[in-house]
C-alpha positions, 0 to 999 in steps of 0.5 A: 510773324505776320498777324491777321491784322498785318495781312489785312493791312497789306490787302490790295487788288493784286494780292487778292488776284494772286490768292484767287490763282492759288490752291489755298482754300477758305480757312479758319481765318479767311472767308470769301462771299458775294453780295446780291445787291449793293445795299445788302439784301436780307441774306447778305446781312445774315451772312455778314452777321454769322461770319463776324460772330464766328470770327469774333467768337473764335480766333479772328479772321478776314471776310472779303466781299466780292469773291465767289468761292464755290465747289465744282466737283472736288475742285474749289473755284474762286472768281472775282465778282466785284460789287457793282456800286462799291461806294453805296455798299461800303457806306451801307456796311458802316451803318449795318455793323452796329446791328449785325452783331451784339455786342458790337466790337470796336476792333472791327476794321473795314476797307474798300478795294476798288477794281474799275468803273466804281466797282470793287471789293470790301475787306473786313477784319474781325479780331479775336474778341476779349468780350465774347460771345457775340450774337449774330443779329442781322437778317433775322438771326439770333444765334451765336456762331464759331468757326469750324474749319472753313465754316461758321457753325452755331455754338453749342450750349457748352460753348456758351456756358464756357464763354459766359463763365470765362473771366475777362482777359487782359489785353497788353501793350508796351507803352512808352512815354518820352519826357523832358527831365532836368537840365544841366550845363554841358561842354562850353556851358551849353544847357542840356536836357535829360530826355527820358524814355519810360517803358510801361506795361499797359492793360487795354483789356477788362481783365486784371493782368497778374504776374506781368512780364517785360523782356526788353533789349535796347540797341546801342548806343542807348541803354537802361538807367542804372539807377532805376525809375527814381534815381534810387535803384527802384524799378516798377517790377523786379529784374530777373537774372535769366540767361547769359550775363553778357546778354543785353536783354533785361527781363522784369517779372512781377510776383503775386502782388504785382498786377495791372488793372484794366485801363491802367499801366505800370511803369517798369524801367527807363532810358535816358539821353542828354541832348543840348538845347537847340540840337538838330539831331538825336540817335533813334532808340531801337528795341525788341520787346516781349510782354505777357501776363497770366491769362494773356498771350505773349506779345513780341515785337520791335519798335523805335523811338524816332529822332523826331520824337526826341527833338519834339519833346526837347523843343516843346517840353510836352511828353510824347506817348507811343504804343507797341504793337501799333494799331 
């Protein structure tokens, strides 16, 4: 399933032109706006602040600057109205973000989409925030907004009470550490190193992740170590037997005493492969995963530890850390 971030990453001029020819309207997650001037007039900054506040306080969204979206009777008309001095507008935007909303959110992403002769569009991605609410401050604003349909509307008193009283939420990711373990003699006395791939649940949020869960399926020829993390059968979380015994999917789920605090991680399980010193090839480790916790949305995806990851760790001895989903 494509996320808002995926859609933002794929945005280019062709995709926006295609969007302008469809019957799709602005929505909960999409807003089109124009700029009155490249240096952002007061009303431009006010519009920017309101929209970012609403997206962050709701379910996230994408704001595209340089498209005029208006009503002509019952019909919605969308037309390109590119920013004349794209570079000036983009540079100005970077300096304005810190004063547009409070608190600022480091997950906001921006990019330029050139058209011709120095003009173009600007796309801004604002994720759903785990530190909401965010106040709109730019252009004389001083209110909190949320999305309602295709509009940004002021938040009610009860909305703010709910957000200010809400406990911080965990934000989970799958953390993988590839490390070089001990060595032994292989066939013909050629030394070999164990390369271990350790799977962990990382909490990048401020809230505590309770009852953490990891579902992991590793493709052949790789597999999970039979003897756990420490060689004695111990795992970071209890393994649950769910579904068919023939399934390659392994599910690890914690109980009431298993938590992942903010900005920490908990190792769960590992895989191991023996590689000869100086070898020039290794089979990539492909996997699918699902992670979740109480109070956190379930995140699923696929990933791969590439051949180069294994060979780099084998040759240098330095650990390599990967995160999924990747930013």
